[in-house]
Structure formats: C-alpha cells, structure tokens
N, C-alpha and C positions, 0 to 999 in steps of 0.2 A: 515295740518291747515293752513291758508292764513296767511302773515305778519299782514295785518291786524286782521285776527280774534285773532293772538296771542300778539298783541298791544294791544286788546280792552281786554281780556283776563288779562293783566296783574295788578292785584292788588295792588302790591309792586313794584316801580319804584326800587328797591336797589335788587329785584332778577331779574333784567332782564340781559341776557347773556351778554349782549354788550353794554355798557353806552355812550353816549356821547348828545350833547344839541337837536342833530336832533333827536335821538331816544327817547329822553325822551318827546320832543314837541310832535312827531307822538304819541307818545301810549297816552298821554293827551288829543289829538286830538280825537284819536278815539274812546276814552271811551267816552267824552265830547257827541260826534255826536250820542252817545245811549243813551244822559243822564244821563252817569254814571258818575257824577261830583265829587265825590271822591275818592282818590287814595293815598294808603300808602307810607312813606318814612320811610323805618325801621318799629321799632316796634313802636315808640313812637312819629312819624310828621305823620301830613295828610295835602296833598295838597285838596283844594275843588276850583272847580272851578263855578264861578258865569254864571248862563242857562238862565239869564233875562228871567224867565219863572215859572210856578209852576212845581214842579218835583215830581212823586207821591213816591218818595222815601224818600221824607220828610214831609210823612202823619205823625198823632198823631201812627196810629195801626205799622206803623214802628219802633215806639220811643220802643213800649212794646215789641217789636222780641228784640231787642238790649238788654233790659234789663232782658227778660227771659233768653238769651243768656250768660247773665253774670253769671245767677245764676246758670245757668245748667253745672254740673263742670264732667259731663259725659266725657268721651276720646273719643269716636265714632260720636259724634255729629261735623258735617259738618258748619264750620266758615260762619257768616253771612259778604259781603262784605261790604268793608271800609265804616265807616261813620262817621260825626262828633256826631251822638247820641252813635256810640261806645266808642269816644275817651273821652267823658264826661261821659257816664258811669262808665268806668273805671276808671278815678280819682276819681268820685264820690263815690262808693262802695270801693275804695282803701283807703280812707280816713275814711270810716266807719269802715272797718276792721283793722285800722294799728292805727288811729289816728294822722297819721301823715299828715300835709298838703299838698297841690298838688295844683300844677300852669299850666293853662294853656295860650298861648301865642298865640293871633291871630294877623298876620300882612296880612293887605292888600295892595294892590298893584293896583291902579287904574289909569288910562291914556284914553286917548281919544280914542286911535285906538287898544291899545294893554296889552298884563299883560305880566309878567315874574317871573319867581322865583328869589327870592333873600334869601341869607343868613340873617340871625337874626344877 
C-alpha cells in the first residue's frame, strides 16, 4: 500500500504511526481529494473539511445508515467511516439512553486562502 493510500485510508488521526503537522495535513489532503471530508481525532472529535460542493456522503440515505449502525449492537458489524451524522447520532442516542445532557462544539476557521486546525 502506497503512502497516499495509507493516508487516505486513515479514518482516525490519533492512530497514525507518526504524527506531525506535515503528516496530518497530508492525511487530510489525501482524504479531501477523494471527497472524504470527515476524519476522526480520537473517539470524540471530528474534523470536517468544506469541499465547496455537494458531496454524496451527505445525502439523507446516508443519515439513515448511521442511525441503523448505532442501533445495531452486533460485534461483527463493520463500522461506517467517520461522519457528522455519526457524531450527532451518538450524542442524541446517548441522551435518550441515559437522560444525560450532551454538548456538541463546532468550531469554524475561515480565511481567504487557507484553513487550519486549532485547539478550542
């Protein structure tokens, strides 16, 4: 598997073998170039890159797949790739199951020519 394929296949930045600014940017770029705009950071953070176009992964039919994934408790099920639908479903169903409040924090960084990740 080539470096580009490995970076594109990395769904969670925290699981990269070597972590540096260059590796993270390269990983996000490779995923972005294939319209894979969502990437996890650990278990509770998600990076979403704005593709400035329609992406089929944001269709209503995909939303239903993530809702079904959450309800399916079987161990042999293959996980769907990271997505904002997954994050919001997890928060919503956690509220329903435990009656504990949840909070989703969205941080947007806009510039004329670039974007970057920054801590909250």
